N, C-alpha and C positions, 0 to 999 in steps of 0.2 A: 534453868540454873541462873542464879544471880551472880554473874561474873564480877560485878562491881563490888560485891561484898568481900572479895578476895584481895582487892587492891589495898595496899597500905601506903600511907603518905608520911613522909618525915616533915614535921613542922619546921619551916625555915627559921633561922635565928635572925632577928632584926638587928642590923649592924648600923654603925654611924653613917655609912654612905647611904643607906636607905632613908634614914631620917633627914639627913642633909639634903638629899634630892627632893624629898617631899616638901621640906621647908622652902627650898629655893623655888620649886614649882608653884607653890601657893603664893609667894610674895612676888614672883616674876611678872604677874599680871599688872602690877602697879608700880614696881620699884626695880632698880638695878640690883641684881644679886650676883654673888660669886660663891663658888664652892672652893673651899680651901682644904688642901690635902697635904699631909706630911707625917713625919715621924714625931712621936712624943715619947716620954718615958714609959707610958703604958703600951706603946706599940703604934702601928699605923693608925691615923685618925683623919676624919673628914668632918667639916662643919660648914654650914652655910652662913653667909653674912649678907646684910642688906644695907643699901645706901638710903638713909632717911635724913632729910634736911642737911645734906652735905656731910653727914657723919656715917661711918661704917659701923653697924651694930651686929653683934652675933645673934644668930637664931638658934633656939633650942626647940626640940620637938619630943613629945611623948603622948601620942593620941591627939594633941593639938600643937600649934606652933606659936611661939611667943618670942619677943625680944628678950634675950637673956645675957649670958656671959660666955666667955671663951671657956670651953670645958677642960681642955688640956693645953699646956704651953708646948708649942712646937719647938723641937730641939735641933732641927737641921733645916735643910732646904725645904721650902714649901712650894706647892704649885697652886695657882689660882686659875679657875676656869669660869667662864660664863656658863650659863645653863646649856646653851647650844654647843659650846666647845666640849663640855663634858659628855653630852649625848653623842657627839661625833666621835669622841675618844672611845666610848663604849662600843660603838659599832665598827671601830677600826678605821675611821677616816683620818685620824691624826695619830 
């Protein structure tokens, strides 16, 4: 019996935190990066930014990562994480 044929998987939705984490991970090898999280009019949002030549630039991602623009204006308090701080937050260290 092919038991694996009975398995069904729900395809996960790619959310802003996933693309922000991917972008930050790719740029972190050569640049200082931050993950910025907070509320927007569209709801909770996270986006990565990178420090290049003394200027913070927003990163965008969709299959590839590029220097882009801020996707949504934050409407309230924001949190900025280094990549390590965010990973520690995910596993409950902070």
